[in-house]
C-alpha positions in Angstrom: -3.3 -33.8 17.7 -6.0 -31.4 18.9 -8.1 -29.1 16.7 -8.1 -25.4 17.4 -11.7 -24.0 17.4 -12.7 -20.5 18.0 -15.8 -19.7 20.0 -17.8 -16.4 19.6 -20.2 -15.8 22.3 -22.0 -13.2 24.5 -20.0 -13.1 27.7 -22.3 -10.8 29.7 -22.3 -12.1 33.2 -26.1 -12.0 33.8 -27.7 -12.4 30.3 -25.0 -14.1 28.3 -24.1 -17.5 27.0 -21.2 -18.6 29.2 -23.0 -21.8 30.1 -22.6 -23.1 26.5 -18.9 -22.1 26.4 -18.2 -23.8 29.7 -20.0 -27.1 28.4 -18.0 -27.0 25.1 -14.8 -26.6 27.0 -15.6 -29.7 29.3 -16.4 -31.7 26.1 -13.3 -30.5 24.2 -10.9 -31.4 27.0 -11.9 -35.1 27.3 -9.4 -37.7 26.1 -11.4 -38.6 23.1 -11.9 -35.2 21.3 -9.0 -33.0 22.2 -10.4 -29.7 21.0 -8.5 -26.6 21.9 -11.2 -24.0 22.3 -10.2 -20.4 22.0 -12.8 -17.8 22.8 -13.3 -14.1 22.9 -13.0 -13.8 26.7 -9.5 -15.5 26.6 -8.3 -13.1 23.9 -9.7 -10.0 25.6 -8.0 -11.0 28.8 -4.6 -11.9 27.1 -1.6 -10.2 26.2 -3.0 -7.7 23.7 -5.4 -6.4 26.3 -2.8 -6.0 29.0 -1.5 -2.9 27.2 -2.7 0.2 28.8 -3.6 1.5 25.4 -5.4 -1.6 24.0 -8.1 -0.2 21.7 -11.2 -1.8 20.0 -9.1 -2.1 16.8 -6.4 -4.0 18.6 -8.8 -6.6 19.9 -10.4 -7.0 16.6 -7.0 -7.6 15.1 -6.2 -10.2 17.7 -9.6 -11.8 17.1 -8.7 -12.1 13.3 -5.3 -13.8 14.1 -7.0 -16.4 16.5 -9.7 -17.2 13.9 -7.1 -17.5 11.1 -5.4 -20.1 13.4 -8.5 -22.0 13.9 -9.9 -24.7 11.7 -13.6 -23.9 12.7 -15.6 -21.0 14.4 -18.6 -21.9 16.7 -21.0 -19.0 17.0 -23.2 -19.3 20.1 -26.5 -17.4 19.6 -28.6 -16.4 22.5 -31.6 -14.3 23.0 -29.6 -11.1 23.3 -26.9 -11.8 20.7 -28.7 -9.7 17.9 -28.7 -6.6 20.2 -25.2 -6.6 21.4 -23.1 -3.5 20.3 -19.9 -3.7 22.3 -17.2 -2.9 19.9 -19.1 -0.8 17.5 -18.0 2.6 19.0 -15.1 3.1 16.4 -15.7 5.8 13.8 -12.3 6.0 12.2 -13.5 4.2 9.1 -15.9 7.2 8.2 -14.1 10.1 9.9 -10.7 11.9 10.1 -8.3 10.8 12.9 -8.6 14.1 14.7 -12.3 13.6 14.8 -12.3 10.3 16.5 -11.9 9.3 20.1 -12.3 5.9 21.8 -12.1 4.3 25.3 -9.0 1.9 25.7 -10.1 -1.5 26.8 -10.4 -1.9 30.6 -9.7 1.8 31.0 -13.3 3.1 31.1 -13.0 5.1 34.3 -10.1 7.1 32.7 -12.3 8.3 29.8 -11.5 8.5 26.1 -8.4 9.0 24.2 -7.8 10.4 20.8 -7.7 7.8 17.9 -4.1 6.5 17.4 -4.7 5.1 13.8 -2.9 7.4 11.5 -4.3 6.1 8.2 -6.9 3.6 6.9 -7.3 1.6 3.7 -9.9 -0.8 2.3 -8.9 -4.4 2.8 -8.2 -6.5 -0.3 -9.9 -9.5 -1.2 -7.5 -11.9 0.5 -6.9 -9.6 3.4 -8.4 -10.0 6.9 -11.8 -8.3 7.5 -10.7 -4.8 8.5 -10.2 -4.3 12.1 -11.2 -0.4 11.7 -14.8 -0.7 11.5 -18.0 0.1 13.4 -19.2 -3.6 13.7 -19.8 -5.1 17.1 -17.2 -7.6 18.3 -19.6 -10.4 17.7 -20.3 -9.3 14.1 -16.7 -8.7 13.3 -15.8 -12.2 14.4 -18.5 -13.5 12.1 -17.4 -11.4 9.1 -13.8 -12.5 9.6 -14.8 -16.2 9.7 -16.9 -15.8 6.5 -14.3 -13.9 4.6 -11.6 -16.4 5.5 -14.0 -19.3 4.5 -13.7 -20.9 7.9 -16.0 -23.8 8.9 -19.0 -22.0 10.6 -21.0 -23.7 13.2 -24.0 -21.9 14.8 -25.7 -23.2 17.9 -28.6 -21.8 19.8 -28.3 -21.5 23.6 -31.7 -23.3 23.7 -33.3 -26.8 23.4 -35.1 -25.5 20.3 -34.3 -23.8 16.9 -34.7 -20.1 17.6 -34.4 -18.6 14.2 -35.7 -15.3 15.4 -32.5 -14.9 17.6 -30.2 -15.0 14.6 -28.7 -11.5 14.0 -29.4 -10.0 10.6 -25.7 -10.5 9.5 -26.4 -14.2 9.8 -29.1 -14.1 7.3 -28.9 -17.3 5.1 -27.6 -19.5 7.9 -31.1 -20.4 9.3 -31.0 -23.8 8.0 -27.7 -24.6 9.5 -28.1 -23.3 12.9 -29.0 -25.9 15.6 -30.0 -26.0 19.2 -27.0 -26.7 21.5 -29.0 -28.3 24.4 -31.3 -31.4 24.6 -33.3 -33.0 27.4 -32.0 -36.5 28.3 -33.9 -39.5 29.5 -33.7 -38.2 33.1 -35.2 -34.8 32.2 -31.9 -33.1 32.5 -30.6 -30.5 30.1 -27.3 -31.7 28.5 -25.3 -30.6 25.6 -26.1 -32.1 22.2 -22.7 -32.5 20.5 -24.0 -34.6 17.5 -24.0 -31.6 15.0 -20.6 -30.2 16.2 -19.0 -33.7 16.1 -20.3 -34.2 12.6 -18.9 -31.0 11.3 -15.6 -31.3 13.1 -15.1 -34.9 11.8 -15.4 -36.9 15.0 
């Protein structure tokens, strides 16, 4: 039976960490490991995003659902992760509905729309991390995984430990984060799965 593992990463086409995600998906689909990786790019291109009125809060709610269904969450940290702010535009948590506007996902050319969230409330101890917030998507995923006590795996898109890449919201995880890449005997950069295998129980 395959394990479902959620991947949080920066999917910027020019400066993101897609190479790590691609390598993880290749490893997870082999006959030995059978890991069903779900990542932010799959969720944001899926059914919830197909709605013409999909908002930031809708995507965050779907991220919550996918993280809840996963046994672990892998956070890929690159040199730009700490500066990414996509998803942080929502102001509804601190303003009235009539004061808030946001851009529906994939609808940027059509401009902003008035907020559709009528009322907000503070999530309870056992609830999801609230999807009405001003966190970036990346931070929201981390906060949800932490709140739901998911197994958290942090890897750097590097052959070295890059503690200065960790966003401030990952403070305290410096000792756990590991490089994802290593250089093999032929001088080629390859994925180092030893840490991930250990945590996932392979």
